[in-house]
C-alpha positions as CSV (number, residue, x, y, z in Angstrom):
1,M,-4.5,-7.1,7.5
2,F,-1.7,-4.8,6.6
3,L,-1.3,-5.0,2.9
4,R,1.4,-3.6,1.2
5,S,1.7,-5.1,-2.3
6,S,-0.6,-2.6,-5.2
7,I,-2.1,-5.9,-6.8
8,F,-5.7,-5.2,-4.8
9,R,-5.2,-1.9,-5.0
10,P,-6.2,0.1,-8.7
11,I,-5.8,3.7,-7.0
12,H,-2.7,3.1,-5.8
13,Q,-1.5,1.7,-9.3
14,G,-2.9,4.8,-11.2
15,I,-1.1,7.4,-8.7
16,F,1.7,5.2,-9.3
17,W,1.9,5.5,-13.2
18,L,1.0,8.9,-12.7
19,L,4.0,9.2,-10.9
20,L,7.0,7.3,-13.1
21,A,4.9,10.1,-15.5
22,D,6.1,13.1,-13.8
23,F,9.4,11.8,-13.1
24,I,9.9,11.7,-16.8
25,L,8.1,15.1,-17.3
26,L,10.3,16.7,-14.4
27,C,13.4,14.9,-16.8
28,W,12.6,16.7,-19.2
29,I,11.3,19.7,-18.2
30,E,15.0,19.9,-16.6
31,C,16.2,20.3,-20.3
32,Q,14.5,22.9,-21.8
33,P,14.8,26.8,-21.8
34,M,13.7,29.0,-18.9
35,E,10.5,30.2,-21.3
36,A,7.1,31.0,-19.7
37,P,5.4,27.4,-20.3
38,F,8.7,25.7,-18.9
39,V,9.1,27.9,-15.7
40,T,5.1,26.7,-14.4
41,I,5.0,23.0,-15.5
42,G,8.5,22.5,-13.6
43,Q,7.1,24.7,-10.7
44,I,3.8,22.1,-10.3
45,S,5.7,18.9,-11.3
46,P,7.6,18.6,-8.3
47,L,4.0,19.0,-5.8
48,V,2.6,16.1,-7.5
49,F,5.2,13.9,-7.6
50,F,5.8,15.0,-3.8
51,L,2.1,14.5,-3.2
52,F,2.4,10.3,-4.2
53,F,4.9,10.5,-1.1
54,A,2.4,11.9,1.0
55,I,-1.2,10.3,-0.3
56,T,0.7,6.9,-0.2
57,P,0.1,5.8,3.8
58,I,-3.5,7.1,3.2
59,L,-4.5,5.4,0.3
60,G,-3.2,1.7,2.3
61,R,-6.1,2.6,5.0
62,F,-8.7,3.0,2.7
63,G,-7.7,1.0,-0.1
64,R,-10.1,-2.5,-0.6
65,G,-8.1,-5.8,1.7
66,I,-7.1,-9.3,0.5
67,P,-9.5,-11.1,-0.4
68,N,-10.5,-14.3,1.6
69,S,-9.0,-16.6,-1.0
70,Y,-5.2,-15.4,-0.4
71,T,-5.8,-15.0,3.8
72,Y,-4.8,-17.7,5.8
73,D,-7.1,-19.2,8.1
74,T,-6.0,-20.7,10.8
75,D,-8.8,-22.6,12.6
76,H,-9.2,-25.5,10.1
77,T,-12.2,-27.2,12.7
């Protein structure tokens, strides 16, 4: 069964918070002067940002499924 929620996928939750932190870092790095450490951070951060969108479909295939208590059993015999 395909699961769209990240409630049952702790790896996806961690990567989501990494995406949020990287977004805040990208907003902050945009305001910094173009000096040595900021340029390197500004080059690596977009890679991490877009890596989230590349990894998300893969995590849907390998994550935990829905527990049996949340699924519908149509055969009530």
